[in-house]
C-alpha positions in Angstrom: 47.7 12.9 59.4 46.5 9.8 61.5 45.5 6.1 59.7 42.0 6.6 60.4 41.7 10.4 58.5 43.3 8.3 55.3 41.2 5.5 55.5 38.2 8.0 55.6 39.7 10.2 52.9 40.2 7.1 50.8 36.8 5.8 51.1 35.4 9.2 50.8 37.1 9.4 47.3 36.1 6.0 46.3 32.8 7.1 47.0 32.5 10.1 44.8 34.5 8.1 42.2 31.4 5.7 42.3 28.8 8.1 42.2 30.6 9.7 39.2 31.2 6.4 37.3 27.2 5.9 37.7 26.5 9.2 37.0 28.0 10.0 34.1 27.5 8.1 30.1 29.2 8.5 27.1 26.8 8.9 24.0 28.5 8.3 20.6 27.8 10.1 17.5 25.8 6.9 15.7 23.9 6.6 18.8 20.2 8.1 20.8 20.0 7.4 24.4 16.9 6.9 26.2 17.2 8.3 29.9 15.2 5.6 31.8 13.7 6.3 35.7 12.4 3.2 36.8 11.6 1.8 33.3 10.0 5.2 32.3 11.4 7.2 29.7 12.2 10.9 31.2 14.7 12.1 28.7 16.5 11.3 25.6 20.0 12.5 24.2 21.5 12.7 20.9 18.2 12.2 19.1 18.0 12.6 15.2 17.2 16.2 13.7 17.0 16.8 10.2 19.7 19.0 8.8 21.8 18.4 11.8 25.7 18.5 11.7 27.8 15.6 12.2 29.8 16.9 15.4 27.5 19.7 16.6 25.1 17.1 18.0 23.9 16.1 21.6 26.2 13.6 21.6 29.0 13.4 24.0 29.1 13.2 28.3 25.8 13.2 30.2 25.0 13.6 34.0 22.2 11.3 34.9 20.6 10.2 38.5 23.1 7.3 40.1 20.9 4.2 40.7 17.7 5.8 39.9 18.7 6.1 36.2 19.7 4.3 33.6 20.4 4.3 29.8 19.6 2.8 26.6 20.6 3.3 23.5 19.3 3.6 19.9 21.0 3.5 16.8 20.7 7.1 15.0 22.1 5.6 11.5 20.4 4.5 8.2 19.8 1.0 8.9 18.8 -1.7 6.1 15.6 -4.0 5.6 15.9 -6.8 3.6 12.8 -9.2 3.0 12.5 -12.7 1.7 11.6 -12.8 -1.7 8.0 -12.4 -2.5 5.8 -14.6 -4.8 3.4 -11.8 -6.4 0.3 -13.0 -8.4 -0.5 -10.1 -11.5 -4.0 -9.2 -12.6 -3.5 -11.2 -15.4 -2.6 -14.5 -13.4 1.1 -14.6 -13.9 3.4 -15.0 -10.8 6.8 -13.4 -10.5 9.5 -13.7 -7.8 10.2 -10.1 -6.1 13.0 -9.5 -3.9 13.2 -5.7 -2.5 15.0 -4.1 0.0 14.2 -0.8 2.4 16.3 1.6 4.2 15.0 3.2 7.3 16.2 5.3 10.2 14.5 6.0 14.1 13.6 9.4 14.5 11.8 9.0 17.4 13.7 7.3 20.0 10.9 7.0 22.3 8.0 5.9 20.6 9.9 2.8 19.4 10.9 1.9 22.8 7.3 2.2 24.2 5.9 0.3 21.2 8.2 -2.6 20.0 11.0 -2.0 22.7 14.4 -2.8 20.7 15.5 -2.5 17.2 15.1 -6.2 16.3 11.5 -6.2 16.8 11.1 -3.0 14.6 12.7 -5.0 11.9 10.5 -8.0 12.0 7.4 -5.2 11.9 8.5 -3.0 9.2 9.1 -6.4 7.5 6.0 -7.4 8.0 4.4 -4.4 6.6 7.0 -4.0 4.0 5.8 -7.4 2.6 2.4 -7.2 3.0 2.5 -3.5 0.8 4.5 -5.3 -1.7 2.2 -8.2 -2.4 -0.8 -5.9 -2.7 0.6 -3.3 -4.6 2.3 -5.1 -7.6 -0.7 -7.6 -7.3 -2.5 -5.0 -8.6 -0.4 -4.3 -11.7 -0.3 -6.3 -15.1 2.6 -8.3 -15.8 4.2 -6.0 -18.1 4.4 -3.5 -15.8 6.2 -5.3 -13.2 9.0 -5.7 -15.5 9.0 -2.4 -17.1 10.3 0.9 -15.4 7.0 1.7 -14.7 7.3 0.0 -11.6 9.3 2.6 -10.1 5.9 4.3 -9.4 4.9 1.3 -7.6 7.8 1.7 -5.7 7.2 5.1 -4.6 3.4 4.2 -3.5 4.8 1.4 -1.5 7.4 3.5 0.3 4.6 6.6 1.1 2.4 3.4 2.5 4.8 1.6 4.6 5.9 5.3 5.9 2.3 5.6 7.3 2.4 2.5 9.3 6.1 3.3 10.5 5.5 6.3 11.8 3.4 4.4 14.8 6.8 3.5 15.8 9.1 5.7 15.6 10.6 5.4 12.4 10.8 6.6 9.2 11.7 4.9 5.7 14.0 6.4 3.4 13.6 4.4 0.4 12.2 1.4 -1.0 13.9 -0.8 -4.2 13.3 -3.6 -5.9 16.8 -6.0 -6.4 15.4 -8.4 -8.3 12.2 -9.5 -10.1 12.1 -13.0 -11.8 10.0 -15.5 -12.9 9.6 -18.8 -11.0 11.9 -21.3 -12.9 10.1 -24.0 -15.4 7.2 -23.6 -17.2 6.1 -20.2 -16.5 9.6 -18.7 -17.4 9.1 -20.5 -20.7 5.3 -19.4 -21.3 5.8 -15.9 -20.3 9.2 -16.0 -22.7 6.6 -17.1 -25.8 3.8 -14.7 -25.1 6.2 -11.8 -24.9 8.0 -13.1 -28.3 4.6 -13.3 -29.7 3.4 -10.1 -28.9 6.7 -8.2 -30.5 6.1 -10.3 -33.7 2.6 -8.9 -34.0 3.6 -5.1 -32.7 6.1 -5.7 -36.0 3.6 -6.9 -38.6 1.4 -3.8 -37.7 4.6 -1.5 -37.7 5.1 -2.8 -41.1 1.8 -2.8 -42.2 1.1 1.0 -41.4 4.5 1.9 -43.2 3.0 0.2 -46.3 0.1 2.0 -46.1 1.1 5.1 -45.5 4.0 4.7 -48.7 0.9 3.4 -50.6 -0.9 6.9 -50.1 2.7 8.7 -50.8 3.0 7.5 -54.0 -0.7 7.7 -55.0 -0.4 11.4 -54.0 2.7 11.9 -56.1 1.4 9.8 -59.1 -1.9 12.1 -58.7 0.7 15.3 -58.5 2.2 14.2 -61.6 -0.8 13.7 -63.3 -1.9 17.0 -62.7 1.3 19.0 -64.1 1.3 16.3 -67.1 -2.1 17.7 -67.9 -1.6 21.5 -67.3 1.9 21.2 -69.3 -0.1 19.9 -72.1 -2.8 21.6 -71.9 -0.3 25.1 -71.9 2.0 23.8 -74.6 1.2 20.7 -76.3 4.1 20.6 -78.5 6.2 20.9 -75.3 4.3 18.2 -74.1 5.0 16.2 -77.0 8.6 16.6 -77.1 9.1 15.8 -73.4 7.0 12.5 -73.5 9.8 11.5 -76.9 12.3 12.4 -74.7 11.5 10.2 -72.0 10.7 7.2 -74.9 14.3 7.8 -76.0 15.9 7.6 -72.7 14.0 4.1 -71.5 14.9 2.6 -75.1 18.6 3.6 -75.6 19.5 3.6 -71.8 21.8 0.6 -72.2 23.9 2.8 -74.8 24.3 -0.1 -77.1 20.7 -0.8 -78.0 20.0 -1.3 -82.1 16.7 0.0 -83.4 15.8 -0.5 -87.2 13.2 1.9 -88.4 12.0 3.8 -91.1 13.3 7.0 -91.3 9.8 8.6 -91.8 8.7 6.4 -88.7 6.5 8.7 -86.2 9.1 7.3 -83.2 12.3 9.4 -85.0 10.3 12.5 -85.5 12.0 14.5 -82.7 15.7 13.6 -84.1 14.9 14.9 -87.8 13.9 17.9 -86.2 11.0 20.4 -86.3 10.0 22.5 -89.4 8.9 25.8 -89.1 5.6 26.7 -90.2 
């Protein structure tokens, strides 16, 4: 084998290795690949599929046309979207500083590439949309609802609205949550606390008044029932009724156990102590 043959063989091997280098790409599990040909998307690799099993996706080594095609990678994982704190004006003209976040993923990498080109610009667009929807949705609520668990329904509405806009960029909003909702410091905060304190005091007064009213009704009903029973007893057996009333009088008069009463033996009050004579 001549030297010229060895040089030609080495050059051929180098050319083959060079072609392989520019023909093969490695797609990680956590990335989606878009194959571009002269700047135009012609194929995708390892795109997101709902319910797919990790390790059984399209990730791995992929062939492409050398020197004509290239690949760009898009994140396949769920990503976080933090927005700057928003000042929301409630329907009762009170301000609230809301700090929220969202989680999203890219489900259509080609559409994302064609609309915003990259993930950073996508995050900026979604942040703008999310901020606008938070102000619009929470601004349509009363101040007390913004501080209550009922605001979860508002967050669901925000997620649904933002999702409709996110689909135009090839993204899907997974979740939207409020991290913190605070009143601005200073006078507005103190005034809000005073209003809340006054509202709770009025609520307590209302509950106590309602309880007193119900107690009076119960007592009046019980007294009426007792009077009816006494009247029925008196009508059926006057002697038993007189005896019962005397026993009640004795119980109240001698309740302490050391009472002294000076009365004439013929006093009507002591009639039951003398016994009843038949006749």
